[in-house]
C-alpha positions in Angstrom: 3.1 2.8 1.5 4.2 6.4 0.9 4.4 5.3 -3.1 0.9 3.7 -3.3 -0.3 7.4 -1.5 1.3 9.2 -4.0 0.3 6.7 -6.8 -3.5 7.5 -5.9 -3.1 11.3 -5.2 -2.0 11.3 -8.9 -5.4 9.3 -10.4 -7.9 11.9 -12.0 -9.0 13.3 -14.6 -6.1 15.8 -15.1 -6.7 17.7 -12.3 -3.9 16.5 -10.0 -1.1 17.7 -12.8 -0.6 20.5 -10.1 -0.1 17.9 -7.3 2.9 16.3 -9.1 5.8 18.1 -7.9 4.5 18.6 -4.6 3.8 14.6 -4.6 7.5 13.7 -5.9 9.2 16.2 -4.2 7.1 15.0 -0.5 8.2 11.2 -1.8 12.0 12.4 -2.4 12.0 14.3 1.2 10.9 11.0 2.7 13.6 8.9 1.2 16.3 11.2 2.8 15.1 11.0 6.4 14.1 6.8 5.8 15.2 5.4 8.7 15.7 8.1 11.0 12.7 7.5 12.8 10.6 4.7 13.9 7.6 6.6 12.9 8.7 6.0 8.9 7.7 2.5 9.4 5.2 2.4 12.4 4.3 -1.3 11.6 7.9 -2.7 10.8 8.6 -0.7 14.4 6.0 -2.5 16.6 6.7 -5.6 15.4 10.8 -5.6 16.3 9.7 -3.8 19.6 7.3 -7.1 20.4 10.1 -9.4 19.1 13.3 -8.0 20.6 14.2 -9.7 23.8 14.6 -6.9 26.7 18.5 -7.0 27.7 20.7 -4.6 29.9 22.4 -2.1 27.4 19.6 -2.4 25.1 19.1 1.6 23.6 15.8 3.3 24.6 14.1 6.2 23.3 11.2 8.4 25.2 9.1 11.5 24.5 8.0 13.1 27.9 5.1 15.8 27.9 5.6 18.9 30.1 7.8 20.5 31.3 9.7 19.3 29.0 8.5 18.4 25.7 11.2 16.6 24.0 12.8 13.4 23.4 15.7 11.5 26.0 17.7 8.7 24.9 18.9 6.3 27.8 19.3 2.1 28.0 18.6 -0.2 30.3 20.8 -0.2 33.2 18.6 -2.5 35.5 16.2 -5.7 34.6 13.9 -6.9 38.1 11.3 -9.5 38.2 9.0 -7.3 36.9 10.9 -4.2 36.1 12.5 -2.3 34.2 14.9 0.6 34.8 16.1 3.0 32.7 19.1 5.1 32.9 19.5 8.4 31.3 22.5 10.9 30.8 23.5 12.7 33.8 22.2 10.1 36.2 18.5 10.2 36.2 16.6 6.9 35.9 13.0 5.6 36.0 11.5 2.6 36.1 8.7 1.1 34.2 6.2 -1.8 35.9 4.8 -3.2 32.7 6.3 -5.1 29.8 4.4 -2.9 27.2 6.2 0.2 28.6 9.3 -1.1 28.9 8.9 -1.9 24.9 7.3 1.2 23.8 10.4 2.9 25.0 12.7 0.5 22.9 14.6 2.5 19.9 13.8 0.6 16.9 16.3 2.4 14.9 19.2 1.6 17.0 18.2 -2.0 16.4 20.6 -4.0 14.1 17.6 -5.7 12.1 15.8 -1.7 11.8 19.2 -1.2 10.2 18.9 -3.7 7.5 15.0 -3.1 6.8 16.0 1.2 6.6 18.6 -0.2 3.9 16.7 -2.4 1.6 13.8 0.1 1.6 16.1 3.0 0.9 17.1 1.0 -2.8 13.3 2.0 -3.8 13.9 5.6 -3.0 17.4 6.0 -4.5 15.7 4.4 -8.2 13.2 7.2 -7.7 15.3 9.5 -7.1 17.9 8.5 -9.8 15.2 8.6 -12.2 14.2 12.3 -11.8 18.1 13.2 -10.9 18.9 11.4 -14.5 21.7 9.5 -12.8 20.3 5.8 -13.9 21.9 3.4 -16.1 21.8 4.9 -19.5 18.8 2.2 -20.8 16.6 4.5 -18.5 17.6 7.9 -19.0 14.9 10.5 -20.0 16.4 11.5 -23.3 17.0 7.9 -24.7 13.4 6.7 -23.7 12.7 9.8 -25.5 14.7 9.3 -28.5 13.5 5.6 -28.9 11.1 5.5 -31.7 8.7 3.2 -30.0 8.4 4.6 -27.3 5.1 5.8 -25.9 5.6 7.7 -22.7 6.9 11.7 -24.4 9.1 12.8 -21.5 10.0 16.3 -20.8 13.7 17.5 -20.0 
């Protein structure tokens, strides 16, 4: 999605040229922090939350508004017939009474599937980073492409 949005932002009649630097830097920054937060891929996070069986010891991460205004990490400490208890550091607990509530609290970044998906996705961002910093395989170096006699795109260095 990030690449698609960047591509659309750079289409136009020449007025998009000032956007190139900010768009590429935005993509690079997104790639550096990729996978550290479930909001990077909300649809993937939603599917993983829905499919993952709820079990004891599962990591949770939930945001609490005033007066805390922060994220709290915990683990599922008890499972009843229709209740789930999250235990937080310091001994605090909270009981959820609906499955939707407990699923929303699951920390997808701690799931093994999330790690596998993010490692796969990081490849595309690493490719972009390598191209922009000229650290890719020799045939794809900017200088080599520029020197190719039949290459149509003029690259600047």
